[in-house]
N, C-alpha and C positions, 0 to 999 in steps of 0.2 A: 291187365297190362299186357301189351303186345311185345314182341321180341325187340322191335326197333326202339321202344322207349327204355327198355332194360339196358340196351347197349349204349344209348345216348347219355344216360345219367352219369355213369362213371367217367365218361369222357369229359363231360361238362365240369365235373368236380375237379378232375386233374387240371383242366385248363385254368380253373379259378386258383388252384394252389400254385401253379407255375407262375401265374400273373402276380399273385401275392408275393412270392419269393423275389421276383424280378423287381417289384416296386420297393420292397424292403431294402434290397441291395442298392437301389438308387435313391435311398432316403425318402421314399414316397410317404406321404401322410396317410396311407391306406389304413395302417394299424398303428395307433399311438399308445405307447406304454410308458410307465414311470421309469422303467429301466433305460429305455432309449433316450428319454428326455433329460436324465441326469448327466451332468458333466463330470468326468473323472478328474478329481483334483490332482494337480501336478505336485509331485513330492518336493519338499523343500530340501535343496542340496546342502549338505553339511560341508564344512571347510576343514581341511587337514592343517597341521602345523606349517608345512612347507607352503601350502597355498595361502594361508593367512599371513605368513611372514612376507611372502611375495607381494601380496596386496599392500601391506604397509610400506615396504621398501619402495615400490613403484609409485604408490599414491603420494608419499611424502618426498619422493625424489631423493632418496638416500644414495650415497655413493662412497667409494673409498679412494677417490682421486687424490686426497691429501696424504695418502700413505704410500711409501715406496717399500716394496717387499724384496727380500733377497732372492726368494724363489716365488713362482706363481702360487698363490694360495689355493687350497682345495677345501671344499666343504667338510671333508673328513678330517681336516686339521682341527676343526672345532667340534664336530658332532660325529661320534663313532658310527652311528647308524645311517649317516647321510649317503647319498648316491652322487658321486662326482659327475656322473653323466646325466643327471636329472636336469630337466628344464629349470628347476628352482635352485640349483646348486649355487649360482652366483648370488642370488638373493640371500641365501643362508650366510655366505661369506660377508656380505655387506651388513647384514643384521648383526652379526657377531662383533663388528667393528663400529657400530653406531648405537650403543647403549642398551641393546636388548639383552637382558639377563636370562640366558638359556643354558640349561645343564648340558654337559657333553653327551649324556645318554638320552637326550631328547630324540624321540622317534618321529621323523618328519612326516610319515604317512598317517600317524595317529590323528583321530578327530579332535579338534580344538573346541574347548568350551567357551562360553561368552566371557567368563571370568578370565581365562587365560589370554584371550585375544585382547580384552580391554586393558589388562595389565601391561602387555607388550606395547600397546599403542600409547599408554600413558608414559612408559619409560622412554619411548622415542621422542615424544613431545618434550619431556623434561630435558632430554639430552640436547635439544636445540636451543635451550636458554631457560632462564628463570622467569616464570609468568606469575604475576600476582593473583591470588585468589582470596575471596572473602572468607572469613573465619566461621561463617554460619554452618552449623552442623546439620546435615541432611539425614533424615530418617529413611533408611532403606529397610523395608519390612522383612526382607529375607536376608538381612546382613549375617545372621547366624549360619547361613549356608555357605559363606565364603570360606576358603581355605585358611585365611588369616585376616586379622584386622587391617593389616597394611594393604591387602588387596581391596578390601571394602573402601578404604580411604582413597585408593587410586581411582575407583569408580566415582567416588564423590567428586574428585577433581574433574573427571571427564564430564560429569553432569554440569558442573559449574562452568566448564568451557563450552557447553552446548554441543559436545561431541556425541554424547549418548543421552537418552531420555528414559526415565523410569516408566514402567507400565503400571499405573495405579499404585505407585510406591514400590513396586517389585522390579528386580533386575534379572532374576532367573540365572544365577551365576553358573550352575552346573549343567544347564542346557547346552546342547551343541549349537554353536553359532552357525547361522546360515549364510550363504553367499550374499544375499540381499542385505542382511544385517551388517555384515562385515564391510561391504562396499559403502554403505551409508555412513558408518562410523569413520572410515578412512577419509571419505569426502569431507565430512564435518571437521575432522582433525586437520586436513590440509587447509581448509578455509580458515580455521582458527589460527594456525601457525602463520599463514600468509597475511592475515589481517592484523594480528597482534605483533608479529615480528619478534625475534629473539630479544629478550630484555637484558641479557647478560652475555657478552661476547667473550667472557673468560674462557680460555681454552680448556680449563679444568672441567667444563661442562660437556665436553665432547663425548665423554663416556661417564656414566653415572658412577659416583663413588660413595661408599659407605665405609668410612674408616672405623675400624674396631680396635679397641684396646683390651689386651688380656694381661693379667698379672699372675706370676707364679713365684712361689718362694724358693730362693736359692738356699737360704739358711734362715735362722731366726731373726736376722737383722737386715737382710737384703732381699728385695724382690726383683725379678726379671720382668721388665715392661716390654711387651711386644705390641707393635701397631701394624695393622694390615689394611690395605685398601681393596681387598677382594680380587677375584680373578679378572685378568685383563687379556685382551686378544693378541698382544704382541709384546716384544721385549722393550718397546719404547717407553713403557710406563714404569714409574718408580715412586718411592716415598722416602723422605729423609727427615731425621730429627734435627731441627735447627736450634733447639735450646730447651732449657728447663727453667721454669720460674718457680721459686719457692716462696709462695705468697703468704705463708704462715708457718707455724711450727708443726702443723699437721697436714697442710695441703700443698700440693705441687701441681704444676701444669706443664705438660709436655707440648712444646710447639713443634709443628711439622710443616713441611711443604711437599707439594705433589709435583712430580716430574711427568710430563706428557710428551708424546712423539713430536719431534721437530719436523716441520714440513720439509720434504726433499730428502730426508735421511732414510736409510734402509734399515729394517729391523728384522730380527728372527721371527718367523711366523709360528709362534708357539704360545699357548695359553700360559700365562705366568700369574703369580700372586705376589706383588711387591710387598716387602716387609722391612721393618727397621726395629732395632731393639736398643734398650738402655737399661741401666740398673739404678734403682732408687731405694733408699732406706725404707724398711717396712713400717716406719713410724708415720709415713706420709700416705694420705689418700690422693690418688693421682687422677688428674683430668686431662683433656685434650683441647688443643686450640690450633686452628689452621693459621699459618702466617699469611 
C-alpha cells in the first residue's frame, strides 16, 4: 500500500459518515431502523375538576341569568380552594347554581375521574327536567368499583340516554377521564337534552333536591321531626311544613312545600341548608309527602 492510498481511505470514510448524518437529519431513507419508524404515541390529556365543569357548563349552555345577586358572586363563595382570577371561575359559579352537587372543599385543579365527571353530568341533565327512563337494569361489570350504588345508577341513566357507552360491559369509574372522553359525553348530553326537551318545567327542578327527615326524641312521649332539603347556593331557597296527616293510630305523614328563588329578586350569595321542624308523638311512625 502506498502513502496516497493510506491517506485517501480515512478521507473517504469521513465523507461517508458526514453524508450519512446529513441524510438522517433530512429524514433520508439511507438507514432504516425500527426506532425511527415507530410513531411516539401522544399522551391522553386528563381533565381537572375546573376543566370538566367548564366543559359541562359551556356544552349545555348553563347560566345564572335568572338570579339577581346582592353582590357579584365569586367562585370562592362556593369553593374554598377556587381561584377567583382563574379562567374557569365563572363556570364554577354557574355550576354551583345549576344542580351540580360539589363540596366546598373541592379542589378545582385535582384530576377528575370518569365516575365523578359522569355524576356531575347526570345531575345537570336531571336539573333541566324529568326524563323518562326504562326500568331495565343494566349490568355494569365493574359496578363494585364505584364509590356508591347511586353513582352506578347515575351511569346507568347516562347509558340509557345514549350519553355514555360501556366498553364491553365496563365503565372504568376510577380511571382519569380524558379530554376526548369528556367532550364526547358532553356533546351526547347536549344532543339528548336538546332532542328530548325538559319533560317537567316545575321550578323545583332548577336545583336537585333530596329532602331528608330525621327524628330525635325530646322525651319519652314526643319526637322532634326535622326535614332538610340539603345545601343550596343562595338564600332564595326554603322549605316549609304545610301540614300533618295522621292516617292511622301509628302512622303520620308530614306534608311540605319547597320555596325557590323568584325571578328578578336579589338574594344573599351564601350556601344555606333550608330546614323546617315540628313535633309529633313518639307513638307515630312518620313519613314525608311533597305538596
